[in-house]
mmCIF file of the N, C-alpha and C atoms, coordinates in Angstrom:
data_MODEL
# 
_entry.id   MODEL 
# 
loop_
_atom_site.group_PDB 
_atom_site.id 
_atom_site.type_symbol 
_atom_site.label_atom_id 
_atom_site.label_alt_id 
_atom_site.label_comp_id 
_atom_site.label_asym_id 
_atom_site.label_entity_id 
_atom_site.label_seq_id 
_atom_site.pdbx_PDB_ins_code 
_atom_site.Cartn_x 
_atom_site.Cartn_y 
_atom_site.Cartn_z 
_atom_site.occupancy 
_atom_site.B_iso_or_equiv 
_atom_site.pdbx_formal_charge 
_atom_site.auth_seq_id 
_atom_site.auth_comp_id 
_atom_site.auth_asym_id 
_atom_site.auth_atom_id 
_atom_site.pdbx_PDB_model_num 
ATOM 1   N N  . UNK A 1 1  ? -84.692 45.738 -65.089 1.00 0.00 ? 1  UNK A N  1 
ATOM 2   C CA . UNK A 1 1  ? -83.989 46.422 -66.166 1.00 0.00 ? 1  UNK A CA 1 
ATOM 3   C C  . UNK A 1 1  ? -84.350 47.888 -66.194 1.00 0.00 ? 1  UNK A C  1 
ATOM 4   N N  . UNK A 1 2  ? -83.379 48.762 -66.380 1.00 0.00 ? 2  UNK A N  1 
ATOM 5   C CA . UNK A 1 2  ? -83.540 50.145 -66.401 1.00 0.00 ? 2  UNK A CA 1 
ATOM 6   C C  . UNK A 1 2  ? -84.350 50.565 -67.707 1.00 0.00 ? 2  UNK A C  1 
ATOM 7   N N  . UNK A 1 3  ? -85.171 51.564 -67.550 1.00 0.00 ? 3  UNK A N  1 
ATOM 8   C CA . UNK A 1 3  ? -85.936 52.047 -68.777 1.00 0.00 ? 3  UNK A CA 1 
ATOM 9   C C  . UNK A 1 3  ? -85.008 53.042 -69.473 1.00 0.00 ? 3  UNK A C  1 
ATOM 10  N N  . UNK A 1 4  ? -84.104 52.536 -70.247 1.00 0.00 ? 4  UNK A N  1 
ATOM 11  C CA . UNK A 1 4  ? -83.066 53.356 -70.928 1.00 0.00 ? 4  UNK A CA 1 
ATOM 12  C C  . UNK A 1 4  ? -83.697 54.139 -72.068 1.00 0.00 ? 4  UNK A C  1 
ATOM 13  N N  . UNK A 1 5  ? -84.677 53.582 -72.719 1.00 0.00 ? 5  UNK A N  1 
ATOM 14  C CA . UNK A 1 5  ? -85.307 54.239 -73.889 1.00 0.00 ? 5  UNK A CA 1 
ATOM 15  C C  . UNK A 1 5  ? -85.932 55.542 -73.520 1.00 0.00 ? 5  UNK A C  1 
ATOM 16  N N  . UNK A 1 6  ? -86.402 55.730 -72.268 1.00 0.00 ? 6  UNK A N  1 
ATOM 17  C CA . UNK A 1 6  ? -87.053 56.922 -71.830 1.00 0.00 ? 6  UNK A CA 1 
ATOM 18  C C  . UNK A 1 6  ? -86.028 58.032 -71.645 1.00 0.00 ? 6  UNK A C  1 
ATOM 19  N N  . UNK A 1 7  ? -84.768 57.707 -71.514 1.00 0.00 ? 7  UNK A N  1 
ATOM 20  C CA . UNK A 1 7  ? -83.751 58.716 -71.320 1.00 0.00 ? 7  UNK A CA 1 
ATOM 21  C C  . UNK A 1 7  ? -83.187 59.309 -72.636 1.00 0.00 ? 7  UNK A C  1 
ATOM 22  N N  . UNK A 1 8  ? -82.638 60.526 -72.563 1.00 0.00 ? 8  UNK A N  1 
ATOM 23  C CA . UNK A 1 8  ? -82.044 61.106 -73.782 1.00 0.00 ? 8  UNK A CA 1 
ATOM 24  C C  . UNK A 1 8  ? -80.680 60.493 -73.932 1.00 0.00 ? 8  UNK A C  1 
ATOM 25  N N  . UNK A 1 9  ? -80.414 59.953 -75.168 1.00 0.00 ? 9  UNK A N  1 
ATOM 26  C CA . UNK A 1 9  ? -79.066 59.385 -75.389 1.00 0.00 ? 9  UNK A CA 1 
ATOM 27  C C  . UNK A 1 9  ? -77.956 60.474 -75.476 1.00 0.00 ? 9  UNK A C  1 
ATOM 28  N N  . UNK A 1 10 ? -76.758 60.049 -74.974 1.00 0.00 ? 10 UNK A N  1 
ATOM 29  C CA . UNK A 1 10 ? -75.596 60.986 -75.045 1.00 0.00 ? 10 UNK A CA 1 
ATOM 30  C C  . UNK A 1 10 ? -75.062 60.955 -76.461 1.00 0.00 ? 10 UNK A C  1 
ATOM 31  N N  . UNK A 1 11 ? -75.127 59.847 -77.098 1.00 0.00 ? 11 UNK A N  1 
ATOM 32  C CA . UNK A 1 11 ? -74.592 59.609 -78.471 1.00 0.00 ? 11 UNK A CA 1 
ATOM 33  C C  . UNK A 1 11 ? -75.518 58.702 -79.259 1.00 0.00 ? 11 UNK A C  1 
ATOM 34  N N  . UNK A 1 12 ? -75.568 58.861 -80.573 1.00 0.00 ? 12 UNK A N  1 
ATOM 35  C CA . UNK A 1 12 ? -76.313 57.997 -81.370 1.00 0.00 ? 12 UNK A CA 1 
ATOM 36  C C  . UNK A 1 12 ? -75.336 57.358 -82.429 1.00 0.00 ? 12 UNK A C  1 
ATOM 37  N N  . UNK A 1 13 ? -75.447 56.063 -82.575 1.00 0.00 ? 13 UNK A N  1 
ATOM 38  C CA . UNK A 1 13 ? -74.530 55.392 -83.541 1.00 0.00 ? 13 UNK A CA 1 
ATOM 39  C C  . UNK A 1 13 ? -75.394 54.700 -84.593 1.00 0.00 ? 13 UNK A C  1 
ATOM 40  N N  . UNK A 1 14 ? -75.207 55.098 -85.883 1.00 0.00 ? 14 UNK A N  1 
ATOM 41  C CA . UNK A 1 14 ? -76.089 54.518 -86.889 1.00 0.00 ? 14 UNK A CA 1 
ATOM 42  C C  . UNK A 1 14 ? -75.208 53.458 -87.658 1.00 0.00 ? 14 UNK A C  1 
ATOM 43  N N  . UNK A 1 15 ? -75.588 52.193 -87.534 1.00 0.00 ? 15 UNK A N  1 
ATOM 44  C CA . UNK A 1 15 ? -74.801 51.071 -88.165 1.00 0.00 ? 15 UNK A CA 1 
ATOM 45  C C  . UNK A 1 15 ? -75.718 50.444 -89.184 1.00 0.00 ? 15 UNK A C  1 
ATOM 46  N N  . UNK A 1 16 ? -76.760 51.099 -89.645 1.00 0.00 ? 16 UNK A N  1 
ATOM 47  C CA . UNK A 1 16 ? -77.723 50.480 -90.610 1.00 0.00 ? 16 UNK A CA 1 
ATOM 48  C C  . UNK A 1 16 ? -76.919 50.151 -91.891 1.00 0.00 ? 16 UNK A C  1 
ATOM 49  N N  . UNK A 1 17 ? -77.228 48.950 -92.437 1.00 0.00 ? 17 UNK A N  1 
ATOM 50  C CA . UNK A 1 17 ? -76.527 48.513 -93.607 1.00 0.00 ? 17 UNK A CA 1 
ATOM 51  C C  . UNK A 1 17 ? -75.195 47.886 -93.381 1.00 0.00 ? 17 UNK A C  1 
ATOM 52  N N  . UNK A 1 18 ? -74.740 47.881 -92.163 1.00 0.00 ? 18 UNK A N  1 
ATOM 53  C CA . UNK A 1 18 ? -73.429 47.232 -91.873 1.00 0.00 ? 18 UNK A CA 1 
ATOM 54  C C  . UNK A 1 18 ? -73.717 45.803 -91.419 1.00 0.00 ? 18 UNK A C  1 
ATOM 55  N N  . UNK A 1 19 ? -72.846 44.823 -91.824 1.00 0.00 ? 19 UNK A N  1 
ATOM 56  C CA . UNK A 1 19 ? -72.974 43.507 -91.383 1.00 0.00 ? 19 UNK A CA 1 
ATOM 57  C C  . UNK A 1 19 ? -71.956 43.163 -90.324 1.00 0.00 ? 19 UNK A C  1 
ATOM 58  N N  . UNK A 1 20 ? -72.262 42.020 -89.660 1.00 0.00 ? 20 UNK A N  1 
ATOM 59  C CA . UNK A 1 20 ? -71.409 41.515 -88.586 1.00 0.00 ? 20 UNK A CA 1 
ATOM 60  C C  . UNK A 1 20 ? -69.995 41.254 -89.105 1.00 0.00 ? 20 UNK A C  1 
ATOM 61  N N  . UNK A 1 21 ? -68.933 41.769 -88.487 1.00 0.00 ? 21 UNK A N  1 
ATOM 62  C CA . UNK A 1 21 ? -68.882 42.137 -87.144 1.00 0.00 ? 21 UNK A CA 1 
ATOM 63  C C  . UNK A 1 21 ? -68.760 43.699 -86.943 1.00 0.00 ? 21 UNK A C  1 
ATOM 64  N N  . UNK A 1 22 ? -69.075 44.517 -87.994 1.00 0.00 ? 22 UNK A N  1 
ATOM 65  C CA . UNK A 1 22 ? -68.900 45.914 -87.982 1.00 0.00 ? 22 UNK A CA 1 
ATOM 66  C C  . UNK A 1 22 ? -69.776 46.613 -86.941 1.00 0.00 ? 22 UNK A C  1 
ATOM 67  N N  . UNK A 1 23 ? -71.024 46.291 -86.759 1.00 0.00 ? 23 UNK A N  1 
ATOM 68  C CA . UNK A 1 23 ? -71.838 46.889 -85.735 1.00 0.00 ? 23 UNK A CA 1 
ATOM 69  C C  . UNK A 1 23 ? -71.206 46.782 -84.329 1.00 0.00 ? 23 UNK A C  1 
ATOM 70  N N  . UNK A 1 24 ? -70.693 45.572 -84.068 1.00 0.00 ? 24 UNK A N  1 
ATOM 71  C CA . UNK A 1 24 ? -70.092 45.368 -82.694 1.00 0.00 ? 24 UNK A CA 1 
ATOM 72  C C  . UNK A 1 24 ? -68.788 46.173 -82.578 1.00 0.00 ? 24 UNK A C  1 
ATOM 73  N N  . UNK A 1 25 ? -67.902 46.186 -83.611 1.00 0.00 ? 25 UNK A N  1 
ATOM 74  C CA . UNK A 1 25 ? -66.677 46.850 -83.571 1.00 0.00 ? 25 UNK A CA 1 
ATOM 75  C C  . UNK A 1 25 ? -66.908 48.380 -83.375 1.00 0.00 ? 25 UNK A C  1 
ATOM 76  N N  . UNK A 1 26 ? -67.845 48.913 -84.099 1.00 0.00 ? 26 UNK A N  1 
ATOM 77  C CA . UNK A 1 26 ? -68.134 50.329 -84.101 1.00 0.00 ? 26 UNK A CA 1 
ATOM 78  C C  . UNK A 1 26 ? -68.787 50.710 -82.706 1.00 0.00 ? 26 UNK A C  1 
ATOM 79  N N  . UNK A 1 27 ? -69.593 49.775 -82.181 1.00 0.00 ? 27 UNK A N  1 
ATOM 80  C CA . UNK A 1 27 ? -70.167 49.997 -80.862 1.00 0.00 ? 27 UNK A CA 1 
ATOM 81  C C  . UNK A 1 27 ? -69.047 50.044 -79.769 1.00 0.00 ? 27 UNK A C  1 
ATOM 82  N N  . UNK A 1 28 ? -68.154 49.081 -79.807 1.00 0.00 ? 28 UNK A N  1 
ATOM 83  C CA . UNK A 1 28 ? -67.058 49.078 -78.860 1.00 0.00 ? 28 UNK A CA 1 
ATOM 84  C C  . UNK A 1 28 ? -66.238 50.314 -78.945 1.00 0.00 ? 28 UNK A C  1 
ATOM 85  N N  . UNK A 1 29 ? -65.905 50.766 -80.150 1.00 0.00 ? 29 UNK A N  1 
ATOM 86  C CA . UNK A 1 29 ? -65.158 52.036 -80.293 1.00 0.00 ? 29 UNK A CA 1 
ATOM 87  C C  . UNK A 1 29 ? -65.907 53.256 -79.817 1.00 0.00 ? 29 UNK A C  1 
ATOM 88  N N  . UNK A 1 30 ? -67.208 53.322 -80.007 1.00 0.00 ? 30 UNK A N  1 
ATOM 89  C CA . UNK A 1 30 ? -67.936 54.490 -79.617 1.00 0.00 ? 30 UNK A CA 1 
ATOM 90  C C  . UNK A 1 30 ? -68.033 54.470 -78.074 1.00 0.00 ? 30 UNK A C  1 
ATOM 91  N N  . UNK A 1 31 ? -68.222 53.276 -77.425 1.00 0.00 ? 31 UNK A N  1 
ATOM 92  C CA . UNK A 1 31 ? -68.284 53.195 -75.990 1.00 0.00 ? 31 UNK A CA 1 
ATOM 93  C C  . UNK A 1 31 ? -66.920 53.575 -75.345 1.00 0.00 ? 31 UNK A C  1 
ATOM 94  N N  . UNK A 1 32 ? -65.845 53.273 -75.960 1.00 0.00 ? 32 UNK A N  1 
ATOM 95  C CA . UNK A 1 32 ? -64.525 53.660 -75.423 1.00 0.00 ? 32 UNK A CA 1 
ATOM 96  C C  . UNK A 1 32 ? -64.359 55.184 -75.461 1.00 0.00 ? 32 UNK A C  1 
ATOM 97  N N  . UNK A 1 33 ? -64.936 55.896 -76.347 1.00 0.00 ? 33 UNK A N  1 
ATOM 98  C CA . UNK A 1 33 ? -64.851 57.289 -76.444 1.00 0.00 ? 33 UNK A CA 1 
ATOM 99  C C  . UNK A 1 33 ? -65.687 57.980 -75.327 1.00 0.00 ? 33 UNK A C  1 
ATOM 100 N N  . UNK A 1 34 ? -66.762 57.315 -74.954 1.00 0.00 ? 34 UNK A N  1 
ATOM 101 C CA . UNK A 1 34 ? -67.748 57.870 -74.106 1.00 0.00 ? 34 UNK A CA 1 
ATOM 102 C C  . UNK A 1 34 ? -67.331 57.871 -72.623 1.00 0.00 ? 34 UNK A C  1 
ATOM 103 N N  . UNK A 1 35 ? -67.761 58.911 -71.885 1.00 0.00 ? 35 UNK A N  1 
ATOM 104 C CA . UNK A 1 35 ? -67.509 58.897 -70.460 1.00 0.00 ? 35 UNK A CA 1 
ATOM 105 C C  . UNK A 1 35 ? -68.468 58.028 -69.680 1.00 0.00 ? 35 UNK A C  1 
ATOM 106 N N  . UNK A 1 36 ? -68.125 57.732 -68.500 1.00 0.00 ? 36 UNK A N  1 
ATOM 107 C CA . UNK A 1 36 ? -68.876 56.907 -67.584 1.00 0.00 ? 36 UNK A CA 1 
ATOM 108 C C  . UNK A 1 36 ? -70.267 57.534 -67.396 1.00 0.00 ? 36 UNK A C  1 
ATOM 109 N N  . UNK A 1 37 ? -71.301 56.678 -67.466 1.00 0.00 ? 37 UNK A N  1 
ATOM 110 C CA . UNK A 1 37 ? -72.719 57.118 -67.299 1.00 0.00 ? 37 UNK A CA 1 
ATOM 111 C C  . UNK A 1 37 ? -73.372 57.612 -68.571 1.00 0.00 ? 37 UNK A C  1 
ATOM 112 N N  . UNK A 1 38 ? -72.557 57.650 -69.682 1.00 0.00 ? 38 UNK A N  1 
ATOM 113 C CA . UNK A 1 38 ? -73.143 58.005 -70.961 1.00 0.00 ? 38 UNK A CA 1 
ATOM 114 C C  . UNK A 1 38 ? -74.105 56.980 -71.537 1.00 0.00 ? 38 UNK A C  1 
ATOM 115 N N  . UNK A 1 39 ? -75.116 57.365 -72.260 1.00 0.00 ? 39 UNK A N  1 
ATOM 116 C CA . UNK A 1 39 ? -76.110 56.498 -72.846 1.00 0.00 ? 39 UNK A CA 1 
ATOM 117 C C  . UNK A 1 39 ? -75.917 56.461 -74.403 1.00 0.00 ? 39 UNK A C  1 
ATOM 118 N N  . UNK A 1 40 ? -75.631 55.314 -74.924 1.00 0.00 ? 40 UNK A N  1 
ATOM 119 C CA . UNK A 1 40 ? -75.430 55.119 -76.401 1.00 0.00 ? 40 UNK A CA 1 
ATOM 120 C C  . UNK A 1 40 ? -76.718 54.499 -77.018 1.00 0.00 ? 40 UNK A C  1 
ATOM 121 N N  . UNK A 1 41 ? -77.199 55.216 -78.046 1.00 0.00 ? 41 UNK A N  1 
ATOM 122 C CA . UNK A 1 41 ? -78.299 54.649 -78.832 1.00 0.00 ? 41 UNK A CA 1 
ATOM 123 C C  . UNK A 1 41 ? -77.737 54.111 -80.166 1.00 0.00 ? 41 UNK A C  1 
ATOM 124 N N  . UNK A 1 42 ? -78.046 52.855 -80.477 1.00 0.00 ? 42 UNK A N  1 
ATOM 125 C CA . UNK A 1 42 ? -77.467 52.298 -81.716 1.00 0.00 ? 42 UNK A CA 1 
ATOM 126 C C  . UNK A 1 42 ? -78.652 51.851 -82.593 1.00 0.00 ? 42 UNK A C  1 
ATOM 127 N N  . UNK A 1 43 ? -78.540 52.238 -83.826 1.00 0.00 ? 43 UNK A N  1 
ATOM 128 C CA . UNK A 1 43 ? -79.587 51.869 -84.883 1.00 0.00 ? 43 UNK A CA 1 
ATOM 129 C C  . UNK A 1 43 ? -78.932 50.768 -85.737 1.00 0.00 ? 43 UNK A C  1 
ATOM 130 N N  . UNK A 1 44 ? -79.503 49.550 -85.705 1.00 0.00 ? 44 UNK A N  1 
ATOM 131 C CA . UNK A 1 44 ? -78.897 48.319 -86.330 1.00 0.00 ? 44 UNK A CA 1 
ATOM 132 C C  . UNK A 1 44 ? -79.929 47.535 -86.958 1.00 0.00 ? 44 UNK A C  1 
ATOM 133 N N  . UNK A 1 45 ? -79.591 47.096 -88.211 1.00 0.00 ? 45 UNK A N  1 
ATOM 134 C CA . UNK A 1 45 ? -80.532 46.214 -88.955 1.00 0.00 ? 45 UNK A CA 1 
ATOM 135 C C  . UNK A 1 45 ? -79.893 44.803 -89.190 1.00 0.00 ? 45 UNK A C  1 
ATOM 136 N N  . UNK A 1 46 ? -78.792 44.548 -88.517 1.00 0.00 ? 46 UNK A N  1 
ATOM 137 C CA . UNK A 1 46 ? -78.168 43.185 -88.605 1.00 0.00 ? 46 UNK A CA 1 
ATOM 138 C C  . UNK A 1 46 ? -78.586 42.316 -87.507 1.00 0.00 ? 46 UNK A C  1 
ATOM 139 N N  . UNK A 1 47 ? -79.479 41.327 -87.776 1.00 0.00 ? 47 UNK A N  1 
ATOM 140 C CA . UNK A 1 47 ? -80.015 40.484 -86.669 1.00 0.00 ? 47 UNK A CA 1 
ATOM 141 C C  . UNK A 1 47 ? -79.023 39.855 -85.810 1.00 0.00 ? 47 UNK A C  1 
ATOM 142 N N  . UNK A 1 48 ? -77.929 39.350 -86.335 1.00 0.00 ? 48 UNK A N  1 
ATOM 143 C CA . UNK A 1 48 ? -76.940 38.664 -85.529 1.00 0.00 ? 48 UNK A CA 1 
ATOM 144 C C  . UNK A 1 48 ? -76.277 39.605 -84.477 1.00 0.00 ? 48 UNK A C  1 
ATOM 145 N N  . UNK A 1 49 ? -76.077 40.876 -84.948 1.00 0.00 ? 49 UNK A N  1 
ATOM 146 C CA . UNK A 1 49 ? -75.486 41.908 -84.082 1.00 0.00 ? 49 UNK A CA 1 
ATOM 147 C C  . UNK A 1 49 ? -76.496 42.382 -83.037 1.00 0.00 ? 49 UNK A C  1 
ATOM 148 N N  . UNK A 1 50 ? -77.705 42.686 -83.519 1.00 0.00 ? 50 UNK A N  1 
ATOM 149 C CA . UNK A 1 50 ? -78.688 43.287 -82.582 1.00 0.00 ? 50 UNK A CA 1 
ATOM 150 C C  . UNK A 1 50 ? -79.177 42.262 -81.590 1.00 0.00 ? 50 UNK A C  1 
ATOM 151 N N  . UNK A 1 51 ? -79.296 41.029 -81.947 1.00 0.00 ? 51 UNK A N  1 
ATOM 152 C CA . UNK A 1 51 ? -79.863 40.003 -81.008 1.00 0.00 ? 51 UNK A CA 1 
ATOM 153 C C  . UNK A 1 51 ? -78.856 39.194 -80.294 1.00 0.00 ? 51 UNK A C  1 
ATOM 154 N N  . UNK A 1 52 ? -77.571 39.222 -80.751 1.00 0.00 ? 52 UNK A N  1 
ATOM 155 C CA . UNK A 1 52 ? -76.540 38.323 -80.115 1.00 0.00 ? 52 UNK A CA 1 
ATOM 156 C C  . UNK A 1 52 ? -75.255 39.106 -79.695 1.00 0.00 ? 52 UNK A C  1 
ATOM 157 N N  . UNK A 1 53 ? -74.503 39.543 -80.672 1.00 0.00 ? 53 UNK A N  1 
ATOM 158 C CA . UNK A 1 53 ? -73.156 40.001 -80.352 1.00 0.00 ? 53 UNK A CA 1 
ATOM 159 C C  . UNK A 1 53 ? -73.084 41.248 -79.472 1.00 0.00 ? 53 UNK A C  1 
ATOM 160 N N  . UNK A 1 54 ? -73.883 42.241 -79.849 1.00 0.00 ? 54 UNK A N  1 
ATOM 161 C CA . UNK A 1 54 ? -73.865 43.533 -79.062 1.00 0.00 ? 54 UNK A CA 1 
ATOM 162 C C  . UNK A 1 54 ? -74.452 43.320 -77.672 1.00 0.00 ? 54 UNK A C  1 
ATOM 163 N N  . UNK A 1 55 ? -75.671 42.651 -77.485 1.00 0.00 ? 55 UNK A N  1 
ATOM 164 C CA . UNK A 1 55 ? -76.106 42.390 -76.182 1.00 0.00 ? 55 UNK A CA 1 
ATOM 165 C C  . UNK A 1 55 ? -75.170 41.549 -75.310 1.00 0.00 ? 55 UNK A C  1 
ATOM 166 N N  . UNK A 1 56 ? -74.517 40.581 -75.886 1.00 0.00 ? 56 UNK A N  1 
ATOM 167 C CA . UNK A 1 56 ? -73.562 39.740 -75.190 1.00 0.00 ? 56 UNK A CA 1 
ATOM 168 C C  . UNK A 1 56 ? -72.366 40.503 -74.683 1.00 0.00 ? 56 UNK A C  1 
ATOM 169 N N  . UNK A 1 57 ? -71.881 41.424 -75.579 1.00 0.00 ? 57 UNK A N  1 
ATOM 170 C CA . UNK A 1 57 ? -70.726 42.227 -75.177 1.00 0.00 ? 57 UNK A CA 1 
ATOM 171 C C  . UNK A 1 57 ? -71.140 43.164 -74.064 1.00 0.00 ? 57 UNK A C  1 
ATOM 172 N N  . UNK A 1 58 ? -72.299 43.819 -74.121 1.00 0.00 ? 58 UNK A N  1 
ATOM 173 C CA . UNK A 1 58 ? -72.717 44.729 -73.122 1.00 0.00 ? 58 UNK A CA 1 
ATOM 174 C C  . UNK A 1 58 ? -72.861 44.017 -71.717 1.00 0.00 ? 58 UNK A C  1 
ATOM 175 N N  . UNK A 1 59 ? -73.418 42.854 -71.824 1.00 0.00 ? 59 UNK A N  1 
ATOM 176 C CA . UNK A 1 59 ? -73.644 42.122 -70.571 1.00 0.00 ? 59 UNK A CA 1 
ATOM 177 C C  . UNK A 1 59 ? -72.305 41.672 -69.938 1.00 0.00 ? 59 UNK A C  1 
ATOM 178 N N  . UNK A 1 60 ? -71.342 41.287 -70.770 1.00 0.00 ? 60 UNK A N  1 
ATOM 179 C CA . UNK A 1 60 ? -70.039 40.965 -70.237 1.00 0.00 ? 60 UNK A CA 1 
ATOM 180 C C  . UNK A 1 60 ? -69.337 42.083 -69.553 1.00 0.00 ? 60 UNK A C  1 
ATOM 181 N N  . UNK A 1 61 ? -69.521 43.345 -70.130 1.00 0.00 ? 61 UNK A N  1 
ATOM 182 C CA . UNK A 1 61 ? -68.964 44.587 -69.546 1.00 0.00 ? 61 UNK A CA 1 
ATOM 183 C C  . UNK A 1 61 ? -69.742 44.981 -68.312 1.00 0.00 ? 61 UNK A C  1 
ATOM 184 N N  . UNK A 1 62 ? -70.936 44.412 -68.088 1.00 0.00 ? 62 UNK A N  1 
ATOM 185 C CA . UNK A 1 62 ? -71.746 44.867 -67.034 1.00 0.00 ? 62 UNK A CA 1 
ATOM 186 C C  . UNK A 1 62 ? -72.523 46.182 -67.226 1.00 0.00 ? 62 UNK A C  1 
ATOM 187 N N  . UNK A 1 63 ? -72.639 46.513 -68.553 1.00 0.00 ? 63 UNK A N  1 
ATOM 188 C CA . UNK A 1 63 ? -73.474 47.684 -68.916 1.00 0.00 ? 63 UNK A CA 1 
ATOM 189 C C  . UNK A 1 63 ? -74.976 47.330 -69.040 1.00 0.00 ? 63 UNK A C  1 
ATOM 190 N N  . UNK A 1 64 ? -75.830 48.196 -68.501 1.00 0.00 ? 64 UNK A N  1 
ATOM 191 C CA . UNK A 1 64 ? -77.234 47.916 -68.695 1.00 0.00 ? 64 UNK A CA 1 
ATOM 192 C C  . UNK A 1 64 ? -77.571 48.117 -70.224 1.00 0.00 ? 64 UNK A C  1 
ATOM 193 N N  . UNK A 1 65 ? -78.465 47.319 -70.637 1.00 0.00 ? 65 UNK A N  1 
ATOM 194 C CA . UNK A 1 65 ? -78.783 47.295 -72.119 1.00 0.00 ? 65 UNK A CA 1 
ATOM 195 C C  . UNK A 1 65 ? -80.304 47.075 -72.272 1.00 0.00 ? 65 UNK A C  1 
ATOM 196 N N  . UNK A 1 66 ? -80.810 47.701 -73.360 1.00 0.00 ? 66 UNK A N  1 
ATOM 197 C CA . UNK A 1 66 ? -82.231 47.492 -73.673 1.00 0.00 ? 66 UNK A CA 1 
ATOM 198 C C  . UNK A 1 66 ? -82.275 47.417 -75.232 1.00 0.00 ? 66 UNK A C  1 
ATOM 199 N N  . UNK A 1 67 ? -82.864 46.342 -75.726 1.00 0.00 ? 67 UNK A N  1 
ATOM 200 C CA . UNK A 1 67 ? -82.927 46.129 -77.181 1.00 0.00 ? 67 UNK A CA 1 
ATOM 201 C C  . UNK A 1 67 ? -84.380 46.194 -77.584 1.00 0.00 ? 67 UNK A C  1 
ATOM 202 N N  . UNK A 1 68 ? -84.731 47.021 -78.500 1.00 0.00 ? 68 UNK A N  1 
ATOM 203 C CA . UNK A 1 68 ? -86.079 47.186 -78.971 1.00 0.00 ? 68 UNK A CA 1 
ATOM 204 C C  . UNK A 1 68 ? -86.126 47.000 -80.484 1.00 0.00 ? 68 UNK A C  1 
ATOM 205 N N  . UNK A 1 69 ? -86.921 45.981 -80.912 1.00 0.00 ? 69 UNK A N  1 
ATOM 206 C CA . UNK A 1 69 ? -87.137 45.682 -82.380 1.00 0.00 ? 69 UNK A CA 1 
ATOM 207 C C  . UNK A 1 69 ? -88.289 46.551 -82.859 1.00 0.00 ? 69 UNK A C  1 
ATOM 208 N N  . UNK A 1 70 ? -88.013 47.365 -83.878 1.00 0.00 ? 70 UNK A N  1 
ATOM 209 C CA . UNK A 1 70 ? -89.044 48.152 -84.488 1.00 0.00 ? 70 UNK A CA 1 
ATOM 210 C C  . UNK A 1 70 ? -89.440 47.435 -85.756 1.00 0.00 ? 70 UNK A C  1 
ATOM 211 N N  . UNK A 1 71 ? -90.504 46.602 -85.579 1.00 0.00 ? 71 UNK A N  1 
ATOM 212 C CA . UNK A 1 71 ? -90.968 45.752 -86.729 1.00 0.00 ? 71 UNK A CA 1 
ATOM 213 C C  . UNK A 1 71 ? -91.330 46.599 -87.953 1.00 0.00 ? 71 UNK A C  1 
ATOM 214 N N  . UNK A 1 72 ? -91.940 47.701 -87.728 1.00 0.00 ? 72 UNK A N  1 
ATOM 215 C CA . UNK A 1 72 ? -92.398 48.497 -88.859 1.00 0.00 ? 72 UNK A CA 1 
ATOM 216 C C  . UNK A 1 72 ? -91.294 49.194 -89.630 1.00 0.00 ? 72 UNK A C  1 
ATOM 217 N N  . UNK A 1 73 ? -90.148 49.429 -88.947 1.00 0.00 ? 73 UNK A N  1 
ATOM 218 C CA . UNK A 1 73 ? -89.030 49.985 -89.602 1.00 0.00 ? 73 UNK A CA 1 
ATOM 219 C C  . UNK A 1 73 ? -88.029 49.010 -90.005 1.00 0.00 ? 73 UNK A C  1 
ATOM 220 N N  . UNK A 1 74 ? -88.008 47.779 -89.510 1.00 0.00 ? 74 UNK A N  1 
ATOM 221 C CA . UNK A 1 74 ? -87.104 46.760 -89.961 1.00 0.00 ? 74 UNK A CA 1 
ATOM 222 C C  . UNK A 1 74 ? -85.718 46.809 -89.323 1.00 0.00 ? 74 UNK A C  1 
ATOM 223 N N  . UNK A 1 75 ? -85.598 47.488 -88.196 1.00 0.00 ? 75 UNK A N  1 
ATOM 224 C CA . UNK A 1 75 ? -84.381 47.561 -87.477 1.00 0.00 ? 75 UNK A CA 1 
ATOM 225 C C  . UNK A 1 75 ? -84.565 47.563 -85.977 1.00 0.00 ? 75 UNK A C  1 
ATOM 226 N N  . UNK A 1 76 ? -83.461 47.574 -85.229 1.00 0.00 ? 76 UNK A N  1 
ATOM 227 C CA . UNK A 1 76 ? -83.513 47.568 -83.812 1.00 0.00 ? 76 UNK A CA 1 
ATOM 228 C C  . UNK A 1 76 ? -82.959 48.844 -83.288 1.00 0.00 ? 76 UNK A C  1 
ATOM 229 N N  . UNK A 1 77 ? -83.436 49.352 -82.178 1.00 0.00 ? 77 UNK A N  1 
ATOM 230 C CA . UNK A 1 77 ? -82.813 50.376 -81.347 1.00 0.00 ? 77 UNK A CA 1 
ATOM 231 C C  . UNK A 1 77 ? -82.223 49.748 -80.152 1.00 0.00 ? 77 UNK A C  1 
ATOM 232 N N  . UNK A 1 78 ? -80.943 49.943 -79.930 1.00 0.00 ? 78 UNK A N  1 
ATOM 233 C CA . UNK A 1 78 ? -80.249 49.338 -78.842 1.00 0.00 ? 78 UNK A CA 1 
ATOM 234 C C  . UNK A 1 78 ? -79.727 50.433 -77.907 1.00 0.00 ? 78 UNK A C  1 
ATOM 235 N N  . UNK A 1 79 ? -80.037 50.420 -76.671 1.00 0.00 ? 79 UNK A N  1 
ATOM 236 C CA . UNK A 1 79 ? -79.602 51.400 -75.683 1.00 0.00 ? 79 UNK A CA 1 
ATOM 237 C C  . UNK A 1 79 ? -78.570 50.709 -74.727 1.00 0.00 ? 79 UNK A C  1 
ATOM 238 N N  . UNK A 1 80 ? -77.399 51.334 -74.613 1.00 0.00 ? 80 UNK A N  1 
ATOM 239 C CA . UNK A 1 80 ? -76.375 50.788 -73.763 1.00 0.00 ? 80 UNK A CA 1 
ATOM 240 C C  . UNK A 1 80 ? -75.916 51.957 -72.861 1.00 0.00 ? 80 UNK A C  1 
ATOM 241 N N  . UNK A 1 81 ? -75.927 51.747 -71.552 1.00 0.00 ? 81 UNK A N  1 
ATOM 242 C CA . UNK A 1 81 ? -75.467 52.713 -70.634 1.00 0.00 ? 81 UNK A CA 1 
ATOM 243 C C  . UNK A 1 81 ? -74.021 52.314 -70.158 1.00 0.00 ? 81 UNK A C  1 
ATOM 244 N N  . UNK A 1 82 ? -73.044 53.159 -70.442 1.00 0.00 ? 82 UNK A N  1 
ATOM 245 C CA . UNK A 1 82 ? -71.691 52.855 -69.999 1.00 0.00 ? 82 UNK A CA 1 
ATOM 246 C C  . UNK A 1 82 ? -71.563 53.149 -68.529 1.00 0.00 ? 82 UNK A C  1 
ATOM 247 N N  . UNK A 1 83 ? -70.913 52.222 -67.830 1.00 0.00 ? 83 UNK A N  1 
ATOM 248 C CA . UNK A 1 83 ? -70.714 52.370 -66.371 1.00 0.00 ? 83 UNK A CA 1 
ATOM 249 C C  . UNK A 1 83 ? -69.284 52.729 -66.080 1.00 0.00 ? 83 UNK A C  1 
# 
């Protein structure tokens, strides 16, 4: 797995407070706008989106993904690199 967190993100998407399916819908829209090779950082506090729907979508698209749960902050940082 690539160390995506160590890289500077091209875009940051804040979906804190949004519930499923909005984090996934907004993630798809943001990735469509980005150019190939761009790195998207997503801030998400919806467990179903952070642990299931967004990673599953990225894997289906063949995009490298890294999901980091920040226990102290109560949300996840998700890094997706668009290919």
